[in-house]
N, C-alpha and C positions, 0 to 999 in steps of 0.2 A: 695505515700508519701503526694500528694497533697491533698488525700481526707483525712489523717489523720491529716494534720496540719489545713484542714478546720474546723473538727471535733474540734480541739484542740482550735482554737481560738474561732469560733463563734457556738460551740455545744450547747451551753446552750442558747443562743439567740434564734436561727434560729432549735428548737427542729425539728420540722415536716420536712424541707429539711434536715435533718440530719437523720431522721429514714427514710426516703421517699432512699435516698441514700447507707445507709447500709444495709435497708431492699431487696433494687434491688440488690446489690452487694455481699449479703449471699445467695440469691436464685441462683442467676446466677452460682456461685463457686458451691455451693451444685449440683445443678441438672446437670452441666458441668464433675463435679468428680464423680459421679455417672456415667452416662452414658459410659465416656472414662475409667474406671477403672472396672466398672461391666460388661458393657452392649456388649459394642461395640468391636467388635476383631479389632486384628491390622491393617488389611488391607482394612479400611475401606475409600471411594472416599470420594474426597475433599467436595462433596456439601452434602453430611450429615452431616459432619460437621458445616457447613455452616448454614444446617437447624436448626441442635440443638442449635447451638449458636443463632441465630434468634427468636429460640422459647422460649429459656429462656431467653433469654432482656424481651420478651414480658409477660412472666409469674413473672419474677421479677420487672416490673412495676407495675405489678397488685398488687401483694405481696407488693411492696414499697406504695404505692397507700393508699392500707388498712393499712399498717405501722403509715405511716403517720394520719391516718384520726382517727385512733383508736389506742391511745397513747399507752395504758398501754399496746398490743399486739407488739406495736413497740420498746417499751424499752423491753418486753422479747425476740424479733428479735434480739436486740443491745445487750444484754448481754450473748446470746449464741453464 
């Protein structure tokens, strides 16, 4: 809800931070969804979940960086 309010109020003025935030969140959500729904069994250890979360945040930051630098790709990610 906080991210949505941020986007509502300052989305047009701060387009690059908005693209970074939503690019990162979208990437983390997709990676976690794919791993937990399709790949991992139900009885997975806790440390595996933390590793997947850490890697997905790092990859999300990379995608968010490129989404902010390449605005057309960032708008595409935001639109999906």
